C-alpha atoms as one frame of an Amber mdcrd trajectory, in Angstrom:
protein
  21.158 -25.536  20.278  18.147 -27.597  21.249  14.627 -26.149  21.342  12.520
 -27.003  24.370   8.728 -27.047  24.167   7.170 -25.090  27.016   3.417 -25.639
  27.117   1.454 -22.498  27.985  -0.578 -22.392  31.156  -4.190 -21.274  31.024
  -4.435 -17.544  31.572  -0.660 -17.178  31.502   1.318 -14.133  30.482   4.785
 -14.620  29.042   7.299 -11.788  28.984  10.552 -12.263  27.103  13.297 -10.078
  28.484  15.755  -8.566  26.045  19.523  -8.331  26.208  19.582  -4.738  27.498
  17.494  -5.688  30.547  19.760  -8.679  31.166  22.730  -6.315  31.298  20.920
  -3.740  33.448  19.729  -6.446  35.884  23.320  -7.756  36.110  22.110 -11.134
  34.865  19.187 -11.518  37.293  16.766 -11.561  34.354  17.897 -13.694  31.417
  17.356 -12.938  27.772  16.587 -16.102  25.840  16.420 -16.881  22.164  12.867
 -17.927  21.489  10.423 -18.795  18.780   6.713 -19.422  18.722   4.848 -22.010
  16.736   1.078 -21.778  16.611  -0.818 -25.051  16.588  -3.786 -23.678  14.629
  -6.320 -25.189  17.045  -6.397 -22.672  19.886  -6.721 -18.918  19.976  -3.571
 -17.025  20.675  -2.971 -13.341  21.176   0.533 -11.949  20.820   1.348  -8.326
  21.492   5.013  -7.676  20.748   6.234  -4.508  22.386   9.846  -3.518  21.956
  11.279  -1.105  24.479  14.931  -0.285  24.183  17.445   2.350  25.182  18.294
   5.181  22.810  21.403   4.588  20.667  23.252   7.280  22.671  22.511   5.666
  26.061  25.117   3.816  28.081  23.816   0.520  29.418  25.356  -1.139  32.457
  24.268  -3.024  35.564  22.026  -0.732  37.593  23.424   0.539  40.887  20.552
  -1.203  42.728  21.678  -4.552  41.307  25.234  -4.290  42.642  24.915  -2.102
  45.759  24.645  -5.146  48.031  28.198  -6.133  47.083  27.423  -8.166  43.951
  30.123  -7.747  41.334  29.030  -6.303  37.982  29.239  -9.027  35.335  28.779
  -6.623  32.409  30.804  -3.603  31.310  29.375  -0.170  30.523  28.602  -0.051
  26.813  27.116   2.464  24.409  23.839   0.894  23.297  24.561   1.676  19.634
  27.865  -0.209  19.889  26.137  -3.132  21.588  23.524  -3.378  18.816  26.192
  -3.215  16.094  28.144  -6.001  17.813  24.996  -8.094  18.269  24.085  -7.973
  14.589  27.668  -8.623  13.435  27.946 -11.855  15.458  26.292 -13.950  12.771
  28.561 -12.787   9.969
């Protein structure tokens, strides 16, 4: 993997989409691995907010994302199972 520097724009707002939203949007919104390095010279405000389905929820592409004939590119999955699989990938 290669990291790419993306300089911030003045007054910009960056929202990183998580994996569940990628699945629910049928890939329209992409989850990306990211990291932040502060330069120590400029002010920076970060407000991490994590919103996720309940472990008992089934996640899948939303009907609105496939009703126009687009094929679902993700299967229905219990969110708890998805999280377990995600964290077992590195082992």
